[in-house]
N, C-alpha and C positions, 0 to 999 in steps of 0.2 A: 599639415600646417595649419595655423592657428589664424584665422583671417583678420584678427582685431588687433594685430601686434604690428611693429613698426617695420618697414621693409628692411633696415638693419638688422633689426632682430630675426626676423624671417631668414634672411642669409645666414645669420650666424648658426641658426638652428639646422638649417639645410646642410652647412658644410659639416657640422657637428655629425650629421646622420650620414653624410656620404663617406667621412672616415670611419664610421662604426660599420659600414656596409662595404668596405673595399672589394669583395668578392662579387658582388653584383653589379652587372653591367648591363646598359641600355645603348643599342646602336640600331637605326632605322634598318638597316640592311640583315639584320640578325633576327629571326622569329618574329618580324613585324615591328621589332622596336618593345617586344615585351623584356620584363628585367629577366636576364639570364645570369648563368653561373660561370663566371670569369670569360666571358666572350664564348662560351660554348652553344650548342644548339639545345642547350637543356635549359627550359625555363624555371622559375622560381614556382608558378603553377604547377609543374608537372611534378617538381618535388613534393610540395606540399599535398598533391593528389594522391602521392604514392603512399605518404604516411597517412592521409586521410582514409586510404582503402586498407588501411591495416597492415601495412608492410613496415617490417622494421627498419632501422639505419643500417644495421648490417646488411639485410635483403638489397636495400637499395645499393651500397657499395659494391655487392657482389655483382648486380646488374649492369651498373654502371661503374666499371673501375678507375675510370679517369676521373671520378668525383672523389672528393676527400670529405672527411667528418666534418671538418670545420664548415664546407660548402653546405652542407644539409642544415647543420645549426644554424648558419648566417641567411639560409634562404627561410627557415622557420621564423627568425626574427625578423626579418624585412617584410614577410607577409604579416607577421602580428603587427608591427609598425602601421604598414599600410593600411590594415583593417582599421585600427585606430585612430588613422588621421582624419577621418571624416566620418560622419555618421549621418546615415540616410535612412529615413523611416519606411519599411517595408510595408507593404499593403497587408491588411488582416484578411486571411482567407478562412 
């Protein structure tokens, strides 16, 4: 969310993003409130971690047969959106 926008504009952007991410849910009682796939106990982070570890979409779908291709694609888009939402400078090591 861009902080220097009017509250009405921020609500409009959030509403549009919620429609775009209709497969992503967050509930305090499910996985500690983390972003999950369709209310299941599969977090966006778990899906992104599988892709980051080199697993293909087909492998993930085989390992988690209750997931759908669109679930994985939307999880990746959601993660990209969240990563792009705010920029925090990391310490140079």
